[in-house]
TORKOL-4160 file (C-alpha; in steps of 0.2 Angstrom, whole numbers, padded with zeros to 4 digits, m for minus):
480
<pt num="1" X="m0175" Y="0035" Z="0121"/>
<pt num="2" X="m0180" Y="0053" Z="0120"/>
<pt num="3" X="m0176" Y="0055" Z="0138"/>
<pt num="4" X="m0160" Y="0047" Z="0137"/>
<pt num="5" X="m0154" Y="0059" Z="0124"/>
<pt num="6" X="m0161" Y="0074" Z="0132"/>
<pt num="7" X="m0151" Y="0070" Z="0148"/>
<pt num="8" X="m0136" Y="0067" Z="0137"/>
<pt num="9" X="m0137" Y="0084" Z="0129"/>
<pt num="10" X="m0139" Y="0093" Z="0147"/>
<pt num="11" X="m0124" Y="0083" Z="0153"/>
<pt num="12" X="m0114" Y="0088" Z="0138"/>
<pt num="13" X="m0119" Y="0106" Z="0139"/>
<pt num="14" X="m0114" Y="0107" Z="0157"/>
<pt num="15" X="m0097" Y="0099" Z="0155"/>
<pt num="16" X="m0093" Y="0109" Z="0140"/>
<pt num="17" X="m0097" Y="0126" Z="0150"/>
<pt num="18" X="m0086" Y="0118" Z="0165"/>
<pt num="19" X="m0072" Y="0115" Z="0152"/>
<pt num="20" X="m0073" Y="0133" Z="0146"/>
<pt num="21" X="m0071" Y="0140" Z="0163"/>
<pt num="22" X="m0057" Y="0129" Z="0170"/>
<pt num="23" X="m0047" Y="0129" Z="0154"/>
<pt num="24" X="m0045" Y="0148" Z="0151"/>
<pt num="25" X="m0030" Y="0148" Z="0163"/>
<pt num="26" X="m0021" Y="0134" Z="0153"/>
<pt num="27" X="m0023" Y="0143" Z="0136"/>
<pt num="28" X="m0008" Y="0140" Z="0125"/>
<pt num="29" X="m0008" Y="0147" Z="0108"/>
<pt num="30" X="0007" Y="0146" Z="0096"/>
<pt num="31" X="0001" Y="0159" Z="0084"/>
<pt num="32" X="m0006" Y="0161" Z="0066"/>
<pt num="33" X="0007" Y="0163" Z="0052"/>
<pt num="34" X="m0003" Y="0178" Z="0046"/>
<pt num="35" X="0000" Y="0187" Z="0062"/>
<pt num="36" X="0013" Y="0178" Z="0071"/>
<pt num="37" X="0005" Y="0184" Z="0087"/>
<pt num="38" X="0003" Y="0168" Z="0099"/>
<pt num="39" X="m0003" Y="0168" Z="0117"/>
<pt num="40" X="0005" Y="0160" Z="0130"/>
<pt num="41" X="m0005" Y="0158" Z="0147"/>
<pt num="42" X="m0017" Y="0172" Z="0140"/>
<pt num="43" X="m0003" Y="0184" Z="0138"/>
<pt num="44" X="0002" Y="0190" Z="0121"/>
<pt num="45" X="0019" Y="0186" Z="0115"/>
<pt num="46" X="0027" Y="0190" Z="0098"/>
<pt num="47" X="0036" Y="0174" Z="0092"/>
<pt num="48" X="0046" Y="0184" Z="0078"/>
<pt num="49" X="0053" Y="0196" Z="0092"/>
<pt num="50" X="0058" Y="0182" Z="0103"/>
<pt num="51" X="0066" Y="0172" Z="0090"/>
<pt num="52" X="0077" Y="0188" Z="0085"/>
<pt num="53" X="0081" Y="0190" Z="0104"/>
<pt num="54" X="0085" Y="0172" Z="0106"/>
<pt num="55" X="0094" Y="0164" Z="0090"/>
<pt num="56" X="0088" Y="0147" Z="0087"/>
<pt num="57" X="0096" Y="0133" Z="0077"/>
<pt num="58" X="0085" Y="0118" Z="0073"/>
<pt num="59" X="0091" Y="0103" Z="0063"/>
<pt num="60" X="0080" Y="0091" Z="0052"/>
<pt num="61" X="0086" Y="0074" Z="0048"/>
<pt num="62" X="0079" Y="0066" Z="0032"/>
<pt num="63" X="0083" Y="0053" Z="0020"/>
<pt num="64" X="0086" Y="0065" Z="0006"/>
<pt num="65" X="0095" Y="0052" Z="m0003"/>
<pt num="66" X="0089" Y="0033" Z="m0005"/>
<pt num="67" X="0072" Y="0025" Z="m0008"/>
<pt num="68" X="0062" Y="0038" Z="0002"/>
<pt num="69" X="0071" Y="0053" Z="m0006"/>
<pt num="70" X="0055" Y="0059" Z="m0014"/>
<pt num="71" X="0045" Y="0058" Z="0002"/>
<pt num="72" X="0059" Y="0067" Z="0010"/>
<pt num="73" X="0060" Y="0081" Z="m0003"/>
<pt num="74" X="0042" Y="0085" Z="0001"/>
<pt num="75" X="0045" Y="0085" Z="0019"/>
<pt num="76" X="0060" Y="0097" Z="0017"/>
<pt num="77" X="0050" Y="0109" Z="0005"/>
<pt num="78" X="0036" Y="0109" Z="0019"/>
<pt num="79" X="0048" Y="0114" Z="0032"/>
<pt num="80" X="0055" Y="0127" Z="0022"/>
<pt num="81" X="0037" Y="0134" Z="0019"/>
<pt num="82" X="0034" Y="0134" Z="0037"/>
<pt num="83" X="0050" Y="0143" Z="0040"/>
<pt num="84" X="0046" Y="0156" Z="0027"/>
<pt num="85" X="0028" Y="0159" Z="0034"/>
<pt num="86" X="0032" Y="0158" Z="0053"/>
<pt num="87" X="0050" Y="0160" Z="0058"/>
<pt num="88" X="0059" Y="0176" Z="0062"/>
<pt num="89" X="0077" Y="0181" Z="0056"/>
<pt num="90" X="0086" Y="0171" Z="0069"/>
<pt num="91" X="0078" Y="0155" Z="0066"/>
<pt num="92" X="0090" Y="0144" Z="0057"/>
<pt num="93" X="0084" Y="0127" Z="0050"/>
<pt num="94" X="0097" Y="0115" Z="0043"/>
<pt num="95" X="0095" Y="0099" Z="0033"/>
<pt num="96" X="0105" Y="0082" Z="0036"/>
<pt num="97" X="0104" Y="0067" Z="0025"/>
<pt num="98" X="0102" Y="0050" Z="0034"/>
<pt num="99" X="0102" Y="0042" Z="0017"/>
<pt num="100" X="0088" Y="0030" Z="0025"/>
<pt num="101" X="0101" Y="0020" Z="0035"/>
<pt num="102" X="0105" Y="0018" Z="0053"/>
<pt num="103" X="0123" Y="0023" Z="0049"/>
<pt num="104" X="0118" Y="0038" Z="0039"/>
<pt num="105" X="0106" Y="0043" Z="0053"/>
<pt num="106" X="0121" Y="0043" Z="0066"/>
<pt num="107" X="0132" Y="0053" Z="0054"/>
<pt num="108" X="0118" Y="0065" Z="0051"/>
<pt num="109" X="0115" Y="0067" Z="0070"/>
<pt num="110" X="0134" Y="0070" Z="0074"/>
<pt num="111" X="0135" Y="0083" Z="0061"/>
<pt num="112" X="0120" Y="0092" Z="0068"/>
<pt num="113" X="0127" Y="0091" Z="0084"/>
<pt num="114" X="0144" Y="0098" Z="0079"/>
<pt num="115" X="0134" Y="0113" Z="0071"/>
<pt num="116" X="0126" Y="0116" Z="0088"/>
<pt num="117" X="0107" Y="0112" Z="0085"/>
<pt num="118" X="0097" Y="0114" Z="0099"/>
<pt num="119" X="0083" Y="0102" Z="0093"/>
<pt num="120" X="0081" Y="0088" Z="0080"/>
<pt num="121" X="0066" Y="0087" Z="0068"/>
<pt num="122" X="0065" Y="0070" Z="0061"/>
<pt num="123" X="0070" Y="0057" Z="0057"/>
<pt num="124" X="0057" Y="0048" Z="0045"/>
<pt num="125" X="0059" Y="0029" Z="0049"/>
<pt num="126" X="0059" Y="0019" Z="0065"/>
<pt num="127" X="0075" Y="0011" Z="0061"/>
<pt num="128" X="0083" Y="0029" Z="0059"/>
<pt num="129" X="0075" Y="0034" Z="0075"/>
<pt num="130" X="0082" Y="0019" Z="0085"/>
<pt num="131" X="0100" Y="0023" Z="0078"/>
<pt num="132" X="0100" Y="0040" Z="0087"/>
<pt num="133" X="0091" Y="0036" Z="0102"/>
<pt num="134" X="0105" Y="0034" Z="0114"/>
<pt num="135" X="0115" Y="0049" Z="0106"/>
<pt num="136" X="0100" Y="0061" Z="0108"/>
<pt num="137" X="0098" Y="0056" Z="0127"/>
<pt num="138" X="0118" Y="0058" Z="0129"/>
<pt num="139" X="0118" Y="0075" Z="0121"/>
<pt num="140" X="0102" Y="0080" Z="0129"/>
<pt num="141" X="0095" Y="0086" Z="0112"/>
<pt num="142" X="0076" Y="0083" Z="0109"/>
<pt num="143" X="0070" Y="0074" Z="0094"/>
<pt num="144" X="0053" Y="0076" Z="0086"/>
<pt num="145" X="0053" Y="0062" Z="0073"/>
<pt num="146" X="0039" Y="0056" Z="0060"/>
<pt num="147" X="0039" Y="0038" Z="0064"/>
<pt num="148" X="0023" Y="0029" Z="0069"/>
<pt num="149" X="0033" Y="0016" Z="0079"/>
<pt num="150" X="0029" Y="0019" Z="0097"/>
<pt num="151" X="0042" Y="0007" Z="0104"/>
<pt num="152" X="0056" Y="0019" Z="0098"/>
<pt num="153" X="0049" Y="0034" Z="0108"/>
<pt num="154" X="0052" Y="0041" Z="0125"/>
<pt num="155" X="0067" Y="0049" Z="0135"/>
<pt num="156" X="0067" Y="0064" Z="0124"/>
<pt num="157" X="0061" Y="0056" Z="0109"/>
<pt num="158" X="0044" Y="0061" Z="0102"/>
<pt num="159" X="0034" Y="0058" Z="0085"/>
<pt num="160" X="0021" Y="0069" Z="0077"/>
<pt num="161" X="0015" Y="0053" Z="0066"/>
<pt num="162" X="m0003" Y="0046" Z="0067"/>
<pt num="163" X="m0002" Y="0029" Z="0075"/>
<pt num="164" X="m0011" Y="0013" Z="0073"/>
<pt num="165" X="m0018" Y="0013" Z="0091"/>
<pt num="166" X="m0025" Y="0031" Z="0089"/>
<pt num="167" X="m0035" Y="0026" Z="0074"/>
<pt num="168" X="m0040" Y="0010" Z="0081"/>
<pt num="169" X="m0047" Y="0018" Z="0097"/>
<pt num="170" X="m0057" Y="0030" Z="0088"/>
<pt num="171" X="m0066" Y="0018" Z="0076"/>
<pt num="172" X="m0070" Y="0005" Z="0089"/>
<pt num="173" X="m0076" Y="0018" Z="0101"/>
<pt num="174" X="m0087" Y="0024" Z="0085"/>
<pt num="175" X="m0094" Y="0006" Z="0086"/>
<pt num="176" X="m0097" Y="0006" Z="0104"/>
<pt num="177" X="m0107" Y="0023" Z="0102"/>
<pt num="178" X="m0117" Y="0016" Z="0088"/>
<pt num="179" X="m0122" Y="0001" Z="0099"/>
<pt num="180" X="m0112" Y="m0013" Z="0093"/>
<pt num="181" X="m0111" Y="m0028" Z="0105"/>
<pt num="182" X="m0101" Y="m0041" Z="0097"/>
<pt num="183" X="m0084" Y="m0039" Z="0087"/>
<pt num="184" X="m0075" Y="m0049" Z="0074"/>
<pt num="185" X="m0057" Y="m0043" Z="0071"/>
<pt num="186" X="m0046" Y="m0048" Z="0056"/>
<pt num="187" X="m0028" Y="m0042" Z="0056"/>
<pt num="188" X="m0011" Y="m0046" Z="0048"/>
<pt num="189" X="0001" Y="m0056" Z="0058"/>
<pt num="190" X="0014" Y="m0042" Z="0060"/>
<pt num="191" X="0017" Y="m0027" Z="0072"/>
<pt num="192" X="0005" Y="m0016" Z="0065"/>
<pt num="193" X="m0009" Y="m0030" Z="0067"/>
<pt num="194" X="m0004" Y="m0034" Z="0084"/>
<pt num="195" X="m0006" Y="m0016" Z="0089"/>
<pt num="196" X="m0023" Y="m0015" Z="0081"/>
<pt num="197" X="m0029" Y="m0031" Z="0089"/>
<pt num="198" X="m0023" Y="m0026" Z="0107"/>
<pt num="199" X="m0031" Y="m0008" Z="0106"/>
<pt num="200" X="m0047" Y="m0015" Z="0098"/>
<pt num="201" X="m0048" Y="m0027" Z="0112"/>
<pt num="202" X="m0045" Y="m0014" Z="0126"/>
<pt num="203" X="m0058" Y="m0003" Z="0119"/>
<pt num="204" X="m0071" Y="m0016" Z="0117"/>
<pt num="205" X="m0069" Y="m0021" Z="0134"/>
<pt num="206" X="m0071" Y="m0004" Z="0141"/>
<pt num="207" X="m0088" Y="m0002" Z="0133"/>
<pt num="208" X="m0094" Y="m0020" Z="0135"/>
<pt num="209" X="m0092" Y="m0026" Z="0117"/>
<pt num="210" X="m0088" Y="m0044" Z="0116"/>
<pt num="211" X="m0074" Y="m0050" Z="0104"/>
<pt num="212" X="m0082" Y="m0065" Z="0097"/>
<pt num="213" X="m0070" Y="m0069" Z="0083"/>
<pt num="214" X="m0052" Y="m0065" Z="0079"/>
<pt num="215" X="m0043" Y="m0070" Z="0063"/>
<pt num="216" X="m0024" Y="m0067" Z="0061"/>
<pt num="217" X="m0018" Y="m0070" Z="0044"/>
<pt num="218" X="m0001" Y="m0071" Z="0035"/>
<pt num="219" X="0000" Y="m0054" Z="0025"/>
<pt num="220" X="0011" Y="m0063" Z="0012"/>
<pt num="221" X="m0003" Y="m0075" Z="0007"/>
<pt num="222" X="m0014" Y="m0073" Z="m0008"/>
<pt num="223" X="m0029" Y="m0083" Z="m0004"/>
<pt num="224" X="m0038" Y="m0076" Z="0012"/>
<pt num="225" X="m0054" Y="m0086" Z="0010"/>
<pt num="226" X="m0049" Y="m0099" Z="0025"/>
<pt num="227" X="m0047" Y="m0084" Z="0037"/>
<pt num="228" X="m0063" Y="m0075" Z="0031"/>
<pt num="229" X="m0072" Y="m0092" Z="0034"/>
<pt num="230" X="m0064" Y="m0093" Z="0051"/>
<pt num="231" X="m0075" Y="m0079" Z="0057"/>
<pt num="232" X="m0091" Y="m0085" Z="0048"/>
<pt num="233" X="m0103" Y="m0100" Z="0054"/>
<pt num="234" X="m0096" Y="m0117" Z="0048"/>
<pt num="235" X="m0112" Y="m0119" Z="0036"/>
<pt num="236" X="m0106" Y="m0104" Z="0026"/>
<pt num="237" X="m0094" Y="m0114" Z="0017"/>
<pt num="238" X="m0106" Y="m0127" Z="0012"/>
<pt num="239" X="m0118" Y="m0114" Z="0007"/>
<pt num="240" X="m0104" Y="m0107" Z="m0006"/>
<pt num="241" X="m0101" Y="m0125" Z="m0012"/>
<pt num="242" X="m0119" Y="m0126" Z="m0016"/>
<pt num="243" X="m0119" Y="m0110" Z="m0026"/>
<pt num="244" X="m0105" Y="m0115" Z="m0036"/>
<pt num="245" X="m0113" Y="m0132" Z="m0039"/>
<pt num="246" X="m0129" Y="m0124" Z="m0045"/>
<pt num="247" X="m0119" Y="m0113" Z="m0058"/>
<pt num="248" X="m0113" Y="m0129" Z="m0065"/>
<pt num="249" X="m0129" Y="m0138" Z="m0066"/>
<pt num="250" X="m0138" Y="m0141" Z="m0083"/>
<pt num="251" X="m0148" Y="m0127" Z="m0089"/>
<pt num="252" X="m0164" Y="m0124" Z="m0080"/>
<pt num="253" X="m0180" Y="m0120" Z="m0088"/>
<pt num="254" X="m0187" Y="m0103" Z="m0084"/>
<pt num="255" X="m0200" Y="m0112" Z="m0072"/>
<pt num="256" X="m0187" Y="m0120" Z="m0063"/>
<pt num="257" X="m0176" Y="m0105" Z="m0061"/>
<pt num="258" X="m0191" Y="m0095" Z="m0054"/>
<pt num="259" X="m0195" Y="m0110" Z="m0042"/>
<pt num="260" X="m0177" Y="m0110" Z="m0036"/>
<pt num="261" X="m0177" Y="m0091" Z="m0033"/>
<pt num="262" X="m0193" Y="m0093" Z="m0023"/>
<pt num="263" X="m0185" Y="m0107" Z="m0012"/>
<pt num="264" X="m0170" Y="m0096" Z="m0009"/>
<pt num="265" X="m0181" Y="m0081" Z="m0005"/>
<pt num="266" X="m0191" Y="m0091" Z="0008"/>
<pt num="267" X="m0175" Y="m0099" Z="0016"/>
<pt num="268" X="m0168" Y="m0081" Z="0018"/>
<pt num="269" X="m0184" Y="m0075" Z="0025"/>
<pt num="270" X="m0183" Y="m0089" Z="0038"/>
<pt num="271" X="m0166" Y="m0085" Z="0044"/>
<pt num="272" X="m0158" Y="m0069" Z="0038"/>
<pt num="273" X="m0139" Y="m0071" Z="0035"/>
<pt num="274" X="m0135" Y="m0057" Z="0047"/>
<pt num="275" X="m0144" Y="m0065" Z="0061"/>
<pt num="276" X="m0134" Y="m0081" Z="0059"/>
<pt num="277" X="m0118" Y="m0072" Z="0063"/>
<pt num="278" X="m0111" Y="m0070" Z="0080"/>
<pt num="279" X="m0104" Y="m0052" Z="0077"/>
<pt num="280" X="m0113" Y="m0036" Z="0072"/>
<pt num="281" X="m0096" Y="m0026" Z="0069"/>
<pt num="282" X="m0081" Y="m0031" Z="0059"/>
<pt num="283" X="m0064" Y="m0023" Z="0061"/>
<pt num="284" X="m0052" Y="m0026" Z="0047"/>
<pt num="285" X="m0035" Y="m0019" Z="0052"/>
<pt num="286" X="m0028" Y="m0019" Z="0033"/>
<pt num="287" X="m0028" Y="m0008" Z="0018"/>
<pt num="288" X="m0024" Y="m0010" Z="m0001"/>
<pt num="289" X="m0026" Y="m0025" Z="m0011"/>
<pt num="290" X="m0027" Y="m0037" Z="0004"/>
<pt num="291" X="m0042" Y="m0027" Z="0010"/>
<pt num="292" X="m0049" Y="m0028" Z="m0007"/>
<pt num="293" X="m0048" Y="m0046" Z="m0007"/>
<pt num="294" X="m0054" Y="m0049" Z="0011"/>
<pt num="295" X="m0070" Y="m0038" Z="0008"/>
<pt num="296" X="m0074" Y="m0046" Z="m0009"/>
<pt num="297" X="m0073" Y="m0063" Z="0000"/>
<pt num="298" X="m0086" Y="m0057" Z="0013"/>
<pt num="299" X="m0096" Y="m0051" Z="m0002"/>
<pt num="300" X="m0095" Y="m0068" Z="m0010"/>
<pt num="301" X="m0104" Y="m0075" Z="0006"/>
<pt num="302" X="m0116" Y="m0062" Z="0005"/>
<pt num="303" X="m0110" Y="m0051" Z="0020"/>
<pt num="304" X="m0110" Y="m0033" Z="0016"/>
<pt num="305" X="m0108" Y="m0016" Z="0027"/>
<pt num="306" X="m0127" Y="m0016" Z="0027"/>
<pt num="307" X="m0127" Y="m0031" Z="0038"/>
<pt num="308" X="m0113" Y="m0028" Z="0050"/>
<pt num="309" X="m0102" Y="m0012" Z="0054"/>
<pt num="310" X="m0087" Y="m0013" Z="0043"/>
<pt num="311" X="m0074" Y="m0004" Z="0052"/>
<pt num="312" X="m0056" Y="0001" Z="0046"/>
<pt num="313" X="m0041" Y="0013" Z="0047"/>
<pt num="314" X="m0037" Y="0029" Z="0039"/>
<pt num="315" X="m0030" Y="0022" Z="0022"/>
<pt num="316" X="m0047" Y="0017" Z="0018"/>
<pt num="317" X="m0048" Y="0035" Z="0012"/>
<pt num="318" X="m0039" Y="0028" Z="m0005"/>
<pt num="319" X="m0049" Y="0031" Z="m0021"/>
<pt num="320" X="m0047" Y="0013" Z="m0027"/>
<pt num="321" X="m0055" Y="0007" Z="m0012"/>
<pt num="322" X="m0071" Y="0017" Z="m0014"/>
<pt num="323" X="m0073" Y="0007" Z="m0030"/>
<pt num="324" X="m0076" Y="m0009" Z="m0021"/>
<pt num="325" X="m0094" Y="m0013" Z="m0019"/>
<pt num="326" X="m0091" Y="m0024" Z="m0005"/>
<pt num="327" X="m0085" Y="m0009" Z="0005"/>
<pt num="328" X="m0099" Y="0003" Z="0002"/>
<pt num="329" X="m0106" Y="0008" Z="0018"/>
<pt num="330" X="m0090" Y="0005" Z="0028"/>
<pt num="331" X="m0082" Y="0017" Z="0041"/>
<pt num="332" X="m0065" Y="0022" Z="0045"/>
<pt num="333" X="m0056" Y="0036" Z="0055"/>
<pt num="334" X="m0048" Y="0051" Z="0046"/>
<pt num="335" X="m0038" Y="0066" Z="0051"/>
<pt num="336" X="m0048" Y="0082" Z="0048"/>
<pt num="337" X="m0045" Y="0087" Z="0030"/>
<pt num="338" X="m0049" Y="0105" Z="0029"/>
<pt num="339" X="m0033" Y="0111" Z="0036"/>
<pt num="340" X="m0023" Y="0100" Z="0026"/>
<pt num="341" X="m0031" Y="0105" Z="0010"/>
<pt num="342" X="m0026" Y="0123" Z="0014"/>
<pt num="343" X="m0009" Y="0117" Z="0018"/>
<pt num="344" X="m0008" Y="0107" Z="0001"/>
<pt num="345" X="m0014" Y="0121" Z="m0009"/>
<pt num="346" X="m0001" Y="0133" Z="m0002"/>
<pt num="347" X="0012" Y="0119" Z="m0006"/>
<pt num="348" X="0006" Y="0117" Z="m0024"/>
<pt num="349" X="0006" Y="0135" Z="m0027"/>
<pt num="350" X="0024" Y="0137" Z="m0021"/>
<pt num="351" X="0031" Y="0120" Z="m0028"/>
<pt num="352" X="0020" Y="0116" Z="m0043"/>
<pt num="353" X="0014" Y="0099" Z="m0036"/>
<pt num="354" X="0004" Y="0091" Z="m0023"/>
<pt num="355" X="0013" Y="0085" Z="m0008"/>
<pt num="356" X="0014" Y="0068" Z="0000"/>
<pt num="357" X="0002" Y="0066" Z="0014"/>
<pt num="358" X="0016" Y="0066" Z="0027"/>
<pt num="359" X="0022" Y="0083" Z="0022"/>
<pt num="360" X="0011" Y="0092" Z="0034"/>
<pt num="361" X="0021" Y="0084" Z="0048"/>
<pt num="362" X="0036" Y="0093" Z="0043"/>
<pt num="363" X="0027" Y="0110" Z="0043"/>
<pt num="364" X="0019" Y="0107" Z="0060"/>
<pt num="365" X="0036" Y="0101" Z="0067"/>
<pt num="366" X="0044" Y="0118" Z="0062"/>
<pt num="367" X="0029" Y="0127" Z="0070"/>
<pt num="368" X="0031" Y="0117" Z="0086"/>
<pt num="369" X="0049" Y="0120" Z="0086"/>
<pt num="370" X="0047" Y="0138" Z="0086"/>
<pt num="371" X="0034" Y="0137" Z="0100"/>
<pt num="372" X="0046" Y="0127" Z="0111"/>
<pt num="373" X="0061" Y="0139" Z="0108"/>
<pt num="374" X="0051" Y="0156" Z="0109"/>
<pt num="375" X="0061" Y="0160" Z="0125"/>
<pt num="376" X="0077" Y="0152" Z="0120"/>
<pt num="377" X="0082" Y="0135" Z="0126"/>
<pt num="378" X="0068" Y="0122" Z="0121"/>
<pt num="379" X="0055" Y="0122" Z="0134"/>
<pt num="380" X="0048" Y="0104" Z="0134"/>
<pt num="381" X="0036" Y="0108" Z="0148"/>
<pt num="382" X="0025" Y="0115" Z="0135"/>
<pt num="383" X="0022" Y="0098" Z="0129"/>
<pt num="384" X="0013" Y="0093" Z="0145"/>
<pt num="385" X="m0002" Y="0104" Z="0141"/>
<pt num="386" X="m0018" Y="0093" Z="0141"/>
<pt num="387" X="m0028" Y="0105" Z="0130"/>
<pt num="388" X="m0016" Y="0101" Z="0114"/>
<pt num="389" X="m0010" Y="0110" Z="0099"/>
<pt num="390" X="m0018" Y="0115" Z="0083"/>
<pt num="391" X="m0009" Y="0110" Z="0068"/>
<pt num="392" X="m0013" Y="0107" Z="0049"/>
<pt num="393" X="m0021" Y="0091" Z="0054"/>
<pt num="394" X="m0031" Y="0097" Z="0067"/>
<pt num="395" X="m0030" Y="0095" Z="0086"/>
<pt num="396" X="m0015" Y="0085" Z="0094"/>
<pt num="397" X="m0006" Y="0083" Z="0110"/>
<pt num="398" X="0008" Y="0071" Z="0117"/>
<pt num="399" X="0007" Y="0057" Z="0129"/>
<pt num="400" X="0020" Y="0055" Z="0143"/>
<pt num="401" X="0028" Y="0041" Z="0132"/>
<pt num="402" X="0031" Y="0053" Z="0117"/>
<pt num="403" X="0017" Y="0048" Z="0105"/>
<pt num="404" X="0005" Y="0060" Z="0098"/>
<pt num="405" X="m0014" Y="0058" Z="0100"/>
<pt num="406" X="m0024" Y="0066" Z="0087"/>
<pt num="407" X="m0042" Y="0070" Z="0086"/>
<pt num="408" X="m0051" Y="0062" Z="0071"/>
<pt num="409" X="m0067" Y="0063" Z="0061"/>
<pt num="410" X="m0076" Y="0047" Z="0055"/>
<pt num="411" X="m0080" Y="0044" Z="0037"/>
<pt num="412" X="m0091" Y="0033" Z="0027"/>
<pt num="413" X="m0087" Y="0026" Z="0009"/>
<pt num="414" X="m0103" Y="0031" Z="0001"/>
<pt num="415" X="m0098" Y="0025" Z="m0017"/>
<pt num="416" X="m0085" Y="0027" Z="m0030"/>
<pt num="417" X="m0074" Y="0042" Z="m0026"/>
<pt num="418" X="m0087" Y="0047" Z="m0013"/>
<pt num="419" X="m0082" Y="0048" Z="0005"/>
<pt num="420" X="m0094" Y="0056" Z="0017"/>
<pt num="421" X="m0091" Y="0063" Z="0034"/>
<pt num="422" X="m0103" Y="0056" Z="0047"/>
<pt num="423" X="m0094" Y="0062" Z="0063"/>
<pt num="424" X="m0083" Y="0077" Z="0067"/>
<pt num="425" X="m0068" Y="0077" Z="0079"/>
<pt num="426" X="m0072" Y="0082" Z="0097"/>
<pt num="427" X="m0070" Y="0101" Z="0099"/>
<pt num="428" X="m0057" Y="0099" Z="0112"/>
<pt num="429" X="m0048" Y="0086" Z="0122"/>
<pt num="430" X="m0058" Y="0089" Z="0137"/>
<pt num="431" X="m0074" Y="0084" Z="0127"/>
<pt num="432" X="m0064" Y="0069" Z="0120"/>
<pt num="433" X="m0059" Y="0063" Z="0137"/>
<pt num="434" X="m0076" Y="0064" Z="0144"/>
<pt num="435" X="m0083" Y="0055" Z="0128"/>
<pt num="436" X="m0071" Y="0041" Z="0133"/>
<pt num="437" X="m0076" Y="0041" Z="0151"/>
<pt num="438" X="m0094" Y="0037" Z="0145"/>
<pt num="439" X="m0089" Y="0020" Z="0137"/>
<pt num="440" X="m0093" Y="0014" Z="0155"/>
<pt num="441" X="m0111" Y="0019" Z="0153"/>
<pt num="442" X="m0111" Y="0011" Z="0136"/>
<pt num="443" X="m0106" Y="m0004" Z="0145"/>
<pt num="444" X="m0121" Y="m0004" Z="0155"/>
<pt num="445" X="m0132" Y="m0001" Z="0140"/>
<pt num="446" X="m0124" Y="m0016" Z="0131"/>
<pt num="447" X="m0127" Y="m0027" Z="0146"/>
<pt num="448" X="m0145" Y="m0023" Z="0148"/>
<pt num="449" X="m0151" Y="m0021" Z="0130"/>
<pt num="450" X="m0151" Y="m0029" Z="0112"/>
<pt num="451" X="m0140" Y="m0014" Z="0107"/>
<pt num="452" X="m0144" Y="0004" Z="0102"/>
<pt num="453" X="m0139" Y="0008" Z="0083"/>
<pt num="454" X="m0140" Y="0028" Z="0084"/>
<pt num="455" X="m0147" Y="0038" Z="0069"/>
<pt num="456" X="m0133" Y="0042" Z="0057"/>
<pt num="457" X="m0131" Y="0060" Z="0054"/>
<pt num="458" X="m0122" Y="0065" Z="0038"/>
<pt num="459" X="m0113" Y="0081" Z="0039"/>
<pt num="460" X="m0108" Y="0095" Z="0027"/>
<pt num="461" X="m0089" Y="0093" Z="0021"/>
<pt num="462" X="m0086" Y="0111" Z="0024"/>
<pt num="463" X="m0090" Y="0112" Z="0042"/>
<pt num="464" X="m0074" Y="0105" Z="0049"/>
<pt num="465" X="m0070" Y="0109" Z="0067"/>
<pt num="466" X="m0062" Y="0125" Z="0070"/>
<pt num="467" X="m0049" Y="0130" Z="0083"/>
<pt num="468" X="m0056" Y="0135" Z="0101"/>
<pt num="469" X="m0047" Y="0146" Z="0113"/>
<pt num="470" X="m0042" Y="0131" Z="0123"/>
<pt num="471" X="m0029" Y="0125" Z="0112"/>
<pt num="472" X="m0013" Y="0131" Z="0104"/>
<pt num="473" X="m0013" Y="0135" Z="0085"/>
<pt num="474" X="0001" Y="0130" Z="0075"/>
<pt num="475" X="m0006" Y="0135" Z="0059"/>
<pt num="476" X="m0012" Y="0149" Z="0049"/>
<pt num="477" X="m0031" Y="0150" Z="0046"/>
<pt num="478" X="m0031" Y="0132" Z="0042"/>
<pt num="479" X="m0043" Y="0126" Z="0053"/>
<pt num="480" X="m0046" Y="0089" Z="0048"/>
């Protein structure tokens, strides 16, 4: 094992050195708001001067009225904050109300076109984005939306939003690296659930994890016990019935109780519950009250994160979930928080309240629009960079289909209001891509061993990854 890790460190060191030497020529920085002095292909370029030389008009489409108006208001305020910190005199940012409807989105887009905008930021929802897709293509105006629906992207439509596949890929790969060999999946019967299942299967296949159980449930149901039982051995249901029956029995003497406890202990010693499962990792692609119900049911059958790897999505960061004892020890992916915390503090100082979590997308959208228009007409070729961009939520880059890929940390629920980071994001996309390639080596390990559960290293919260010279910086000194 020591030899394995020594070889691993040598290989990593060599690859990082190679990445540094080969990527310097691809350097693409978009500037720190404090100095507004970015670097493009290693040559200094002052955004503020370029914006003065090339007037730019950008439009942001948001549901400023309607059910999502509160979220839209925070997005607008974040965009104004970015404009104030980053933009020059000739950068014009106008806001257009989509009213949260398809018709409203089309009207807002037409109004923006009539006012000669060169780029659209937003809208927020997939239905609004879908409403303007053909119009965007016809007018040749790029759109950088905030929807996580990947089906609405492409042909000049992009999104900065974190996606289900991005989160799923990160957490399943984490399970691969931890030595998991058999995976159980639980997901709602909806589009998000389908995306999570498909991605989890693909990543599991890449590293040789066998998907042994799959339970797809109706998200409108209240009782999830049948679905939980569907991933457990058949006799677990009988075990639960016996426990319930035992509670209903007549009072036992202390001697009887002691004898019964001893019997149970002996039975558990003979066949530990976790050894009777046909999975060592459990991915639950859900959140909120449904997740609470499902995890508590596993606890009811004495299956906890200490027995198998409990894996989830970014919304497991919710404070209320940390109070669930059945989730203590679970893992989930999360955007680096250091940059967002700095942004949130600026936002609160400016507007007197905390921003919605999505507000950072609007801030980064404005910064990105400045980079793309620094020489006048939007230069979308910049989006093809493999090294990515630095934003308030860390490193990100765009796929050819228009979705965003973000580097993420892995966190653990350590207790009530206690979330501990156990793994940083990769330092750059070159290393991230290399880690993905190693899934084939993990496949070989999984095939020839009983699994390797690596030692967990708890990291200091304040040591979030910081920008490297290979990536573009969209933010100030921030930097998840």
